[in-house]
PABAMI-651640 format. One record per residue (C-alpha): residue number from 1; residue in three letters; x negated, y negated, z negated. Coordinates in Angstrom, 3 decimals. Layout:
% residues N
ATOM  nr rest       xx       yy       zz
ATOM NUM  ALA        X        Y        Z
...
END
This chain:
% residues 474
ATOM  nr rest       xx       yy       zz
ATOM   1  MET  -42.015   55.904   49.395
ATOM   2  ARG  -40.694   55.806   45.812
ATOM   3  VAL  -36.909   55.560   45.855
ATOM   4  LEU  -34.492   55.328   42.929
ATOM   5  ILE  -30.935   56.475   43.639
ATOM   6  LEU  -28.217   55.428   41.209
ATOM   7  GLY  -25.316   57.870   41.318
ATOM   8  ALA  -25.329   61.592   42.106
ATOM   9  GLY  -21.938   61.686   43.816
ATOM  10  ARG  -21.376   62.751   47.416
ATOM  11  VAL  -23.141   59.728   48.908
ATOM  12  GLY  -26.018   59.830   46.428
ATOM  13  GLU  -26.459   63.565   46.898
ATOM  14  SER  -26.501   63.277   50.698
ATOM  15  VAL  -28.978   60.394   50.601
ATOM  16  ALA  -31.235   62.277   48.171
ATOM  17  GLU  -31.142   65.417   50.317
ATOM  18  SER  -32.079   63.483   53.446
ATOM  19  LEU  -34.921   61.540   51.806
ATOM  20  VAL  -36.372   64.522   49.938
ATOM  21  SER  -36.680   66.415   53.210
ATOM  22  GLU  -39.041   63.666   54.401
ATOM  23  ARG  -41.359   63.977   51.403
ATOM  24  ASN  -40.323   60.794   49.630
ATOM  25  ASP  -40.655   60.509   45.846
ATOM  26  ILE  -37.008   60.521   44.727
ATOM  27  THR  -35.511   59.893   41.280
ATOM  28  VAL  -31.746   60.108   40.745
ATOM  29  ILE  -29.970   58.412   37.809
ATOM  30  ASP  -26.511   59.596   36.718
ATOM  31  THR  -24.448   59.782   33.536
ATOM  32  ASP  -23.494   63.417   34.181
ATOM  33  PRO  -26.276   65.818   33.064
ATOM  34  VAL  -24.568   68.862   34.605
ATOM  35  ARG  -24.399   67.249   38.039
ATOM  36  LEU  -28.025   66.122   37.791
ATOM  37  ALA  -29.183   69.586   36.718
ATOM  38  ALA  -27.464   71.152   39.730
ATOM  39  LEU  -29.128   68.606   42.026
ATOM  40  GLN  -32.568   69.223   40.505
ATOM  41  ASP  -32.164   72.981   40.921
ATOM  42  ARG  -31.470   72.525   44.631
ATOM  43  LEU  -33.798   69.671   45.586
ATOM  44  ASP  -37.352   68.611   44.775
ATOM  45  LEU  -36.545   65.450   42.834
ATOM  46  ARG  -36.443   64.044   39.310
ATOM  47  GLY  -33.220   63.396   37.417
ATOM  48  VAL  -32.687   60.840   34.647
ATOM  49  VAL  -29.508   60.905   32.557
ATOM  50  GLY  -28.156   57.495   31.613
ATOM  51  ASN  -26.456   54.274   32.621
ATOM  52  GLY  -28.322   52.788   35.570
ATOM  53  ILE  -27.631   49.165   34.615
ATOM  54  GLN  -29.588   49.511   31.373
ATOM  55  PRO  -33.240   48.371   31.646
ATOM  56  SER  -34.421   51.188   29.355
ATOM  57  VAL  -32.903   53.819   31.653
ATOM  58  LEU  -34.370   52.151   34.724
ATOM  59  ARG  -37.811   52.103   33.068
ATOM  60  ASP  -37.526   55.806   32.249
ATOM  61  ALA  -36.773   56.408   35.917
ATOM  62  GLY  -39.924   54.539   37.003
ATOM  63  ILE  -38.375   51.313   38.264
ATOM  64  GLU  -41.671   49.417   37.874
ATOM  65  ASP  -43.257   51.446   40.700
ATOM  66  ALA  -40.164   51.793   42.911
ATOM  67  ASP  -40.161   50.581   46.498
ATOM  68  MET  -36.384   50.732   46.799
ATOM  69  LEU  -33.201   51.040   44.748
ATOM  70  ILE  -30.140   52.597   46.359
ATOM  71  ALA  -27.154   51.962   44.093
ATOM  72  CYS  -24.251   54.225   45.041
ATOM  73  ALA  -22.440   54.725   41.746
ATOM  74  PRO  -18.601   54.954   41.920
ATOM  75  GLN  -18.006   51.369   40.713
ATOM  76  ASP  -18.940   48.286   42.760
ATOM  77  GLU  -19.706   46.370   39.564
ATOM  78  THR  -22.286   48.932   38.471
ATOM  79  ASN  -24.075   48.799   41.801
ATOM  80  LEU  -24.157   44.999   41.895
ATOM  81  VAL  -25.509   44.684   38.358
ATOM  82  ALA  -28.107   47.412   38.929
ATOM  83  CYS  -29.459   45.567   41.978
ATOM  84  LYS  -29.617   42.312   40.027
ATOM  85  VAL  -31.489   43.920   37.125
ATOM  86  ALA  -33.884   45.738   39.475
ATOM  87  HIS  -34.745   42.515   41.299
ATOM  88  ASP  -34.893   40.056   38.413
ATOM  89  LEU  -36.656   42.215   35.835
ATOM  90  TYR  -38.750   44.549   37.963
ATOM  91  ASN  -39.103   42.806   41.333
ATOM  92  VAL  -38.057   45.862   43.341
ATOM  93  PRO  -38.761   44.982   47.018
ATOM  94  THR  -35.555   46.397   48.533
ATOM  95  THR  -32.111   46.841   46.971
ATOM  96  ILE  -29.159   48.536   48.667
ATOM  97  ALA  -25.658   48.754   47.188
ATOM  98  ARG  -22.615   50.810   48.109
ATOM  99  ILE  -19.715   48.332   47.906
ATOM 100  ARG  -16.107   49.194   48.696
ATOM 101  SER  -14.623   45.728   48.217
ATOM 102  PRO  -14.345   43.647   51.419
ATOM 103  GLU  -15.099   40.560   49.305
ATOM 104  PHE  -18.807   41.447   49.365
ATOM 105  GLN  -20.266   41.573   52.863
ATOM 106  ASN  -23.816   41.305   54.165
ATOM 107  GLY  -24.894   37.672   54.261
ATOM 108  GLU  -22.494   36.487   51.547
ATOM 109  PRO  -24.008   33.885   49.153
ATOM 110  LEU  -22.927   36.078   46.215
ATOM 111  LEU  -25.473   38.685   47.343
ATOM 112  ALA  -28.404   36.281   47.773
ATOM 113  LYS  -31.768   37.101   46.201
ATOM 114  ASP  -32.167   34.013   44.054
ATOM 115  SER  -28.638   32.856   43.297
ATOM 116  GLY  -26.578   36.028   43.675
ATOM 117  PHE  -26.701   39.745   42.936
ATOM 118  ALA  -29.943   40.258   44.898
ATOM 119  VAL  -28.545   42.861   47.323
ATOM 120  ASP  -30.536   43.225   50.533
ATOM 121  GLN  -28.028   45.477   52.264
ATOM 122  VAL  -24.436   46.492   51.629
ATOM 123  ILE  -23.213   49.917   52.729
ATOM 124  CYS  -19.567   50.928   52.790
ATOM 125  PRO  -18.886   54.584   53.674
ATOM 126  GLU  -15.224   53.865   54.399
ATOM 127  GLU  -16.108   51.138   56.892
ATOM 128  SER  -18.809   53.288   58.494
ATOM 129  VAL  -16.389   56.179   58.960
ATOM 130  THR  -13.723   53.839   60.337
ATOM 131  ALA  -16.124   52.431   62.938
ATOM 132  TYR  -17.266   55.954   63.803
ATOM 133  ILE  -13.706   57.174   64.399
ATOM 134  ARG  -12.782   54.033   66.336
ATOM 135  LYS  -15.536   54.793   68.856
ATOM 136  LEU  -14.263   58.353   69.272
ATOM 137  ILE  -10.778   57.023   69.993
ATOM 138  GLU  -12.140   54.605   72.585
ATOM 139  TYR  -14.198   57.338   74.287
ATOM 140  PRO  -12.020   60.494   74.353
ATOM 141  GLY  -14.051   63.639   74.865
ATOM 142  ALA  -17.117   62.426   72.972
ATOM 143  LEU  -18.321   64.120   69.784
ATOM 144  GLN  -20.449   61.130   68.768
ATOM 145  VAL  -20.876   57.624   70.129
ATOM 146  LEU  -23.836   55.715   68.683
ATOM 147  GLU  -24.983   52.244   69.705
ATOM 148  PHE  -28.480   50.746   69.911
ATOM 149  ALA  -30.009   47.401   70.847
ATOM 150  HIS  -27.025   45.241   69.884
ATOM 151  GLY  -24.663   47.591   71.728
ATOM 152  LEU  -26.472   47.503   75.084
ATOM 153  VAL  -27.377   51.213   74.955
ATOM 154  SER  -25.309   54.139   73.688
ATOM 155  LEU  -26.144   57.715   72.822
ATOM 156  ILE  -23.230   60.091   73.237
ATOM 157  ALA  -22.812   63.730   72.336
ATOM 158  VAL  -20.319   65.581   74.499
ATOM 159  ARG  -19.219   69.190   74.972
ATOM 160  ALA  -19.653   70.008   78.673
ATOM 161  GLY  -16.394   71.256   80.202
ATOM 162  ASP  -15.473   73.244   83.288
ATOM 163  GLY  -14.933   71.004   86.273
ATOM 164  GLY  -17.282   68.202   85.233
ATOM 165  PRO  -19.347   67.094   88.256
ATOM 166  LEU  -22.627   67.715   86.375
ATOM 167  VAL  -21.642   71.052   84.868
ATOM 168  GLN  -23.427   74.085   86.372
ATOM 169  HIS  -25.888   71.764   88.071
ATOM 170  SER  -29.550   71.083   87.262
ATOM 171  LEU  -30.840   67.865   85.721
ATOM 172  ALA  -32.733   67.115   88.931
ATOM 173  GLU  -29.398   66.856   90.775
ATOM 174  ILE  -27.968   64.130   88.522
ATOM 175  PRO  -28.983   61.120   90.706
ATOM 176  GLN  -27.183   62.634   93.715
ATOM 177  LEU  -24.111   63.753   91.788
ATOM 178  VAL  -23.624   60.466   89.880
ATOM 179  PRO  -25.213   57.800   92.082
ATOM 180  GLY  -25.769   54.347   90.654
ATOM 181  VAL  -25.647   55.489   87.008
ATOM 182  ASP  -29.039   55.894   85.385
ATOM 183  MET  -28.858   58.253   82.406
ATOM 184  ARG  -31.235   60.356   80.350
ATOM 185  ILE  -30.232   63.718   78.898
ATOM 186  VAL  -32.395   63.947   75.786
ATOM 187  ALA  -31.141   67.245   74.357
ATOM 188  ILE  -28.921   70.218   75.140
ATOM 189  TYR  -27.680   72.591   72.446
ATOM 190  ARG  -26.434   75.962   73.678
ATOM 191  LEU  -24.741   78.347   71.224
ATOM 192  ASP  -25.831   75.929   68.463
ATOM 193  LYS  -29.525   76.212   69.399
ATOM 194  ALA  -31.578   73.515   71.118
ATOM 195  LEU  -33.047   74.231   74.525
ATOM 196  THR  -36.730   73.695   73.775
ATOM 197  ALA  -37.971   72.432   77.134
ATOM 198  LEU  -35.801   70.296   79.390
ATOM 199  ASP  -36.987   69.804   82.960
ATOM 200  GLY  -35.482   69.239   86.376
ATOM 201  ALA  -34.519   72.904   86.680
ATOM 202  THR  -32.503   72.963   83.434
ATOM 203  ARG  -28.819   73.585   84.150
ATOM 204  ILE  -25.865   72.251   82.197
ATOM 205  GLU  -23.495   75.100   81.342
ATOM 206  PRO  -19.871   74.923   80.146
ATOM 207  GLY  -19.791   74.688   76.349
ATOM 208  ASP  -23.208   73.030   76.052
ATOM 209  GLU  -23.467   70.169   73.561
ATOM 210  VAL  -25.210   67.484   75.602
ATOM 211  PHE  -26.849   64.312   74.220
ATOM 212  VAL  -27.058   61.527   76.794
ATOM 213  LEU  -28.548   58.018   76.611
ATOM 214  ALA  -27.308   55.367   79.029
ATOM 215  ALA  -26.375   51.720   79.224
ATOM 216  THR  -23.113   51.259   77.310
ATOM 217  GLU  -21.372   49.960   80.433
ATOM 218  HIS  -21.886   53.396   82.038
ATOM 219  ILE  -20.742   55.589   79.152
ATOM 220  ARG  -17.250   56.255   80.505
ATOM 221  THR  -18.715   57.380   83.811
ATOM 222  VAL  -21.121   59.694   81.974
ATOM 223  LEU  -18.244   61.239   80.009
ATOM 224  GLU  -16.224   61.819   83.168
ATOM 225  ALA  -19.243   63.496   84.758
ATOM 226  LEU  -19.458   66.016   81.915
ATOM 227  ARG  -15.778   66.420   81.008
ATOM 228  GLN  -13.506   65.873   83.961
ATOM 229  GLY   -9.867   65.258   83.157
ATOM 230  ASP  -10.014   63.810   79.613
ATOM 231  GLN   -7.006   61.550   79.252
ATOM 232  VAL   -6.993   58.120   77.680
ATOM 233  VAL   -5.732   58.142   74.085
ATOM 234  ARG   -2.333   56.475   73.708
ATOM 235  ARG   -0.561   58.341   70.887
ATOM 236  VAL   -2.243   58.927   67.520
ATOM 237  MET   -0.958   60.728   64.434
ATOM 238  MET   -2.812   60.237   61.165
ATOM 239  ALA   -2.559   62.364   58.019
ATOM 240  GLY   -3.564   60.305   54.991
ATOM 241  GLY   -3.151   56.604   54.354
ATOM 242  GLY   -6.025   56.116   51.920
ATOM 243  LYS   -8.888   53.640   52.251
ATOM 244  VAL  -10.133   55.036   55.567
ATOM 245  GLY   -6.643   55.578   56.958
ATOM 246  LEU   -5.487   52.049   56.148
ATOM 247  ARG   -8.658   50.449   57.511
ATOM 248  LEU   -8.337   52.377   60.745
ATOM 249  ALA   -4.606   51.714   61.095
ATOM 250  ARG   -5.179   47.971   60.745
ATOM 251  GLN   -7.736   48.105   63.560
ATOM 252  ILE   -5.913   50.284   66.090
ATOM 253  ASN   -2.192   49.637   65.589
ATOM 254  ALA   -2.045   47.005   68.322
ATOM 255  ASP   -3.534   49.303   70.975
ATOM 256  TYR   -2.032   52.727   70.213
ATOM 257  GLU    1.275   54.309   69.233
ATOM 258  LEU    0.597   55.267   65.631
ATOM 259  LYS    2.281   57.522   63.073
ATOM 260  ILE    0.979   57.986   59.520
ATOM 261  ILE    1.938   60.897   57.259
ATOM 262  GLU    1.230   60.202   53.565
ATOM 263  ALA    2.163   62.545   50.697
ATOM 264  ASN    2.247   59.864   47.974
ATOM 265  ARG    5.496   57.876   48.093
ATOM 266  PRO    4.225   54.689   46.344
ATOM 267  ARG    1.283   54.676   48.759
ATOM 268  CYS    3.736   54.960   51.661
ATOM 269  GLU    5.581   51.912   50.408
ATOM 270  TYR    2.286   50.021   50.125
ATOM 271  LEU    1.258   51.034   53.651
ATOM 272  ALA    4.590   49.803   54.986
ATOM 273  THR    3.919   46.349   53.502
ATOM 274  GLN    0.372   46.209   54.923
ATOM 275  LEU    1.026   47.353   58.492
ATOM 276  PRO    3.238   45.904   61.245
ATOM 277  GLY    6.634   47.372   62.077
ATOM 278  ASN    5.415   49.280   65.129
ATOM 279  VAL    3.550   51.719   62.833
ATOM 280  LEU    5.762   54.574   61.611
ATOM 281  VAL    4.893   55.559   58.017
ATOM 282  LEU    6.278   58.932   56.894
ATOM 283  ASN    6.363   60.382   53.386
ATOM 284  GLY    5.537   64.068   53.697
ATOM 285  ASP    2.992   66.897   53.816
ATOM 286  SER    0.840   67.159   56.939
ATOM 287  THR    0.608   70.945   56.432
ATOM 288  ASP    4.411   71.248   56.702
ATOM 289  GLU    5.058   72.887   60.060
ATOM 290  ASP    8.678   71.720   60.284
ATOM 291  LEU    7.702   68.089   59.669
ATOM 292  MET    4.908   68.243   62.243
ATOM 293  GLU    7.242   69.712   64.852
ATOM 294  ASP    9.965   67.162   64.084
ATOM 295  GLU    7.467   64.333   64.547
ATOM 296  ASN    6.349   65.702   67.930
ATOM 297  VAL    2.734   66.450   67.092
ATOM 298  ASP    2.568   68.338   70.402
ATOM 299  GLN    2.812   64.980   72.211
ATOM 300  MET   -0.150   63.460   70.347
ATOM 301  ASP   -3.357   62.689   72.198
ATOM 302  LEU   -5.248   62.662   68.907
ATOM 303  PHE   -4.489   63.982   65.413
ATOM 304  LEU   -6.619   62.594   62.554
ATOM 305  ALA   -6.723   64.302   59.135
ATOM 306  LEU   -8.083   61.640   56.779
ATOM 307  THR   -6.883   62.691   53.307
ATOM 308  SER   -9.246   63.154   50.355
ATOM 309  ASP   -8.651   66.928   50.313
ATOM 310  ASP  -10.970   68.919   52.610
ATOM 311  GLU   -8.778   72.019   52.661
ATOM 312  ASP   -5.661   70.027   53.547
ATOM 313  ASN   -7.536   68.273   56.339
ATOM 314  ILE   -8.762   71.559   57.788
ATOM 315  MET   -5.358   73.242   57.553
ATOM 316  SER   -3.439   70.290   58.984
ATOM 317  CYS   -5.858   70.072   61.927
ATOM 318  LEU   -5.529   73.792   62.633
ATOM 319  LEU   -1.737   73.470   62.456
ATOM 320  ALA   -1.666   70.390   64.711
ATOM 321  LYS   -3.866   72.147   67.260
ATOM 322  ARG   -1.694   75.253   67.254
ATOM 323  LEU    1.426   73.132   67.719
ATOM 324  GLY   -0.048   71.411   70.758
ATOM 325  ALA   -2.004   68.290   69.729
ATOM 326  ARG   -4.551   67.674   72.459
ATOM 327  ARG   -7.483   66.808   70.186
ATOM 328  VAL   -7.949   66.958   66.400
ATOM 329  LEU  -10.428   65.377   63.988
ATOM 330  ALA  -10.959   66.234   60.316
ATOM 331  LEU  -12.596   64.141   57.601
ATOM 332  ILE  -14.550   66.600   55.440
ATOM 333  ASN  -16.509   65.602   52.339
ATOM 334  ARG  -18.340   68.888   51.881
ATOM 335  ARG  -21.107   68.940   54.443
ATOM 336  ALA  -21.173   72.741   54.485
ATOM 337  TYR  -17.512   72.765   55.522
ATOM 338  ALA  -18.188   70.250   58.284
ATOM 339  GLY  -20.861   72.498   59.741
ATOM 340  LEU  -18.570   75.530   59.637
ATOM 341  VAL  -15.542   74.040   61.396
ATOM 342  GLN  -17.168   71.701   63.952
ATOM 343  GLY  -16.641   73.060   67.449
ATOM 344  THR  -14.050   75.674   66.469
ATOM 345  GLN  -10.366   74.857   66.929
ATOM 346  ILE  -11.210   71.596   65.168
ATOM 347  ASP  -12.792   69.396   67.807
ATOM 348  ILE  -14.656   67.013   65.478
ATOM 349  ALA  -15.537   67.164   61.776
ATOM 350  ILE  -16.889   64.040   60.071
ATOM 351  SER  -18.638   63.806   56.701
ATOM 352  PRO  -18.229   60.312   55.150
ATOM 353  ALA  -21.529   60.518   53.289
ATOM 354  HIS  -23.324   61.606   56.442
ATOM 355  ALA  -21.909   58.626   58.361
ATOM 356  VAL  -23.824   56.108   56.202
ATOM 357  ILE  -27.187   57.875   56.039
ATOM 358  GLY  -28.401   56.234   59.235
ATOM 359  GLU  -27.857   52.772   57.764
ATOM 360  LEU  -30.063   53.693   54.808
ATOM 361  LEU  -32.742   55.424   56.844
ATOM 362  ALA  -33.429   52.246   58.807
ATOM 363  TYR  -34.817   50.785   55.543
ATOM 364  VAL  -36.884   53.842   54.695
ATOM 365  ARG  -38.515   54.239   58.082
ATOM 366  ARG  -42.030   52.885   58.543
ATOM 367  GLY  -42.716   50.425   61.342
ATOM 368  ASP  -40.336   47.854   62.818
ATOM 369  VAL  -37.252   50.089   62.885
ATOM 370  GLU  -34.020   48.419   63.980
ATOM 371  ALA  -31.551   51.320   63.819
ATOM 372  VAL  -31.395   54.983   62.852
ATOM 373  HIS  -28.626   57.470   63.606
ATOM 374  SER  -28.443   60.923   62.086
ATOM 375  LEU  -27.336   63.673   64.471
ATOM 376  ARG  -26.044   67.223   64.142
ATOM 377  ARG  -25.316   66.856   60.433
ATOM 378  GLY  -28.798   65.562   59.655
ATOM 379  ALA  -30.851   68.095   61.629
ATOM 380  ALA  -31.858   65.610   64.342
ATOM 381  GLU  -32.260   61.865   64.572
ATOM 382  ALA  -32.309   58.999   67.044
ATOM 383  LEU  -34.121   55.803   66.148
ATOM 384  GLU  -34.680   52.404   67.704
ATOM 385  ALA  -37.924   50.596   66.929
ATOM 386  ILE  -39.675   47.493   68.265
ATOM 387  VAL  -43.155   47.874   69.694
ATOM 388  ARG  -45.576   45.379   68.125
ATOM 389  GLY  -49.239   44.689   68.748
ATOM 390  ASP  -51.022   45.566   71.981
ATOM 391  ARG  -52.771   48.516   73.624
ATOM 392  LYS  -55.679   48.293   71.149
ATOM 393  THR  -53.583   48.145   67.979
ATOM 394  CYS  -50.490   50.242   68.756
ATOM 395  ARG  -50.298   53.695   70.304
ATOM 396  MET  -47.053   52.750   72.085
ATOM 397  ALA  -47.954   49.400   73.630
ATOM 398  GLY  -49.172   49.170   77.213
ATOM 399  ARG  -49.004   52.914   77.897
ATOM 400  ARG  -46.990   55.207   80.107
ATOM 401  ILE  -44.679   57.493   78.171
ATOM 402  GLU  -46.636   60.555   79.281
ATOM 403  GLU  -49.772   59.082   77.625
ATOM 404  ILE  -48.251   58.460   74.194
ATOM 405  GLY  -48.421   61.981   72.773
ATOM 406  LEU  -44.887   62.432   71.446
ATOM 407  PRO  -44.236   65.538   69.308
ATOM 408  ARG  -42.943   68.482   71.350
ATOM 409  GLY  -39.235   68.029   71.975
ATOM 410  ALA  -39.117   64.319   71.051
ATOM 411  GLN  -38.158   62.076   73.940
ATOM 412  VAL  -38.111   58.382   74.722
ATOM 413  GLY  -34.630   57.998   76.141
ATOM 414  ALA  -34.330   54.302   76.917
ATOM 415  ILE  -36.123   50.982   76.613
ATOM 416  VAL  -34.508   47.563   76.209
ATOM 417  ARG  -36.746   44.724   77.361
ATOM 418  GLY  -36.128   41.042   76.695
ATOM 419  LEU  -34.247   41.197   73.392
ATOM 420  HIS  -37.196   39.551   71.596
ATOM 421  ARG  -39.632   36.841   72.623
ATOM 422  PRO  -43.410   37.358   72.267
ATOM 423  ASP  -43.341   35.503   68.903
ATOM 424  GLY  -40.898   38.135   67.571
ATOM 425  SER  -37.793   35.925   67.508
ATOM 426  GLU  -34.606   37.041   69.209
ATOM 427  ALA  -34.179   35.923   72.793
ATOM 428  GLY  -31.267   33.576   73.388
ATOM 429  ASP  -28.425   33.762   75.860
ATOM 430  GLU  -30.658   32.307   78.544
ATOM 431  ALA  -32.456   35.640   78.967
ATOM 432  LYS  -30.521   38.759   79.908
ATOM 433  PRO  -32.091   41.877   78.363
ATOM 434  GLN  -32.972   44.712   80.726
ATOM 435  VAL  -31.969   48.323   79.982
ATOM 436  ILE  -34.524   50.791   81.346
ATOM 437  VAL  -33.751   54.507   81.286
ATOM 438  ALA  -37.119   56.077   80.536
ATOM 439  HIS  -39.130   58.377   82.806
ATOM 440  HIS  -42.541   59.957   82.304
ATOM 441  ASP  -44.353   57.123   84.106
ATOM 442  THR  -42.437   54.214   82.515
ATOM 443  VAL  -44.815   51.748   80.840
ATOM 444  ILE  -43.865   50.494   77.371
ATOM 445  LEU  -44.679   46.826   76.707
ATOM 446  PRO  -45.022   44.817   73.468
ATOM 447  ASN  -41.648   43.680   72.036
ATOM 448  ASP  -39.757   46.447   73.845
ATOM 449  HIS  -36.978   48.127   71.897
ATOM 450  VAL  -37.694   51.842   72.307
ATOM 451  ILE  -35.042   54.489   71.569
ATOM 452  VAL  -36.446   57.889   70.653
ATOM 453  PHE  -34.591   61.169   70.192
ATOM 454  VAL  -36.180   63.392   67.522
ATOM 455  PRO  -34.828   66.982   67.543
ATOM 456  ARG  -36.159   67.912   64.080
ATOM 457  LYS  -36.508   65.622   61.073
ATOM 458  ARG  -39.984   66.907   60.236
ATOM 459  MET  -41.181   65.118   63.398
ATOM 460  VAL  -40.002   61.707   62.223
ATOM 461  ARG  -43.231   60.752   60.449
ATOM 462  GLU  -45.256   61.531   63.599
ATOM 463  VAL  -42.961   59.326   65.679
ATOM 464  GLU  -43.131   56.491   63.122
ATOM 465  LYS  -46.923   56.485   63.303
ATOM 466  LEU  -46.732   55.808   67.031
ATOM 467  PHE  -45.026   52.469   66.317
ATOM 468  GLN  -47.290   51.361   63.477
ATOM 469  VAL  -49.826   48.663   64.212
ATOM 470  SER  -53.382   49.485   63.154
ATOM 471  ALA  -56.399   47.239   63.562
ATOM 472  THR  -58.642   50.317   63.695
ATOM 473  PHE  -56.814   52.178   66.456
ATOM 474  PHE  -58.646   52.491   69.767
END
């Protein structure tokens, strides 16, 4: 696929890195030649220096042959205009824009193809990160909580802890230990390395990073089975009241006791006008030990470091943990930093750019892909796709899972049946979809939503081919 990326900032760089690794033809446009040169030295892509809203620059970048434009320049206006130019002048099939303003949302008339800015999909890293963190607050103990099939199925990553009913037991014992909850463990990472072959004899050990697929209604039970004793989050302290911090505070202030520490005094005053009186806004430095002790960080169920400074976020999390905060989360822009600190004294590290990659990958994937989630900082992936065709035209349809020929390590974790009618339209409220946790002899039917865990990105193309409909396949 030929993809043009406008903007070589953190989001653009992360998107380019992910797409290049899958052998796409990538061109990046940016006004900064030094930044582009550094990106070209590191990745197999082409760089074009210039303003991405100018037709001449877009032509130099090969816009006439592009399958997709991803506009993630710093300014919303630039991204909107670039999408409009790409559609109107060059008929680019798919346009995606990074938009920070809440005035522009998916489905708005201003974004329409014919009468608006011609944006097919809006991505907002701040909103993606906010939703990501909100799930982690709702499910304490989880490292990731990702939803599929309109929220009917969830994939969670969790660090197995001593005392969990499933810990130090084999996978074959799960039905007896957690009766009535059907779940599928799709991957186990031990000492940061994946266990290559999971079978009934595989044991879950303390410290393992376990990926589990189950119906969303059972997720809390699954967490309790792997991490006994995690308390419900009631008290939250947040360092940083920027875009992410304010979005999150607006969403959670009614359900949790919330304190915000913000170093910029004018921003504190603004936060105080935007949030209700039950939110305590403090002007100060989250790396100040005296302040943290005075504000009782040791009584916090969750400490969130959400400033724009990676080092401050890391240091404030380490300080909060040492002073007694039960769980800490750091927002880290540099992906290398996120990989270094995840799983140390910092419980969770989130990269904002990484949080939006899944939304973009759903458009790049071949076949009828509904959702994509990037896992383990981009090393693995989980995707949801709809099975089309029949046994003669699709390698998935009408076959048992053991007959499909998945790449080694890839697993079908769950199937949702009844979300779509045979004509492809969404089923209405009259039909309740069925969540089926997959086993080796489960038969996949046309129109099933199939959720596949892919342990290595190089396998993705093989998995995509399984969903593609071919008139010549027998």
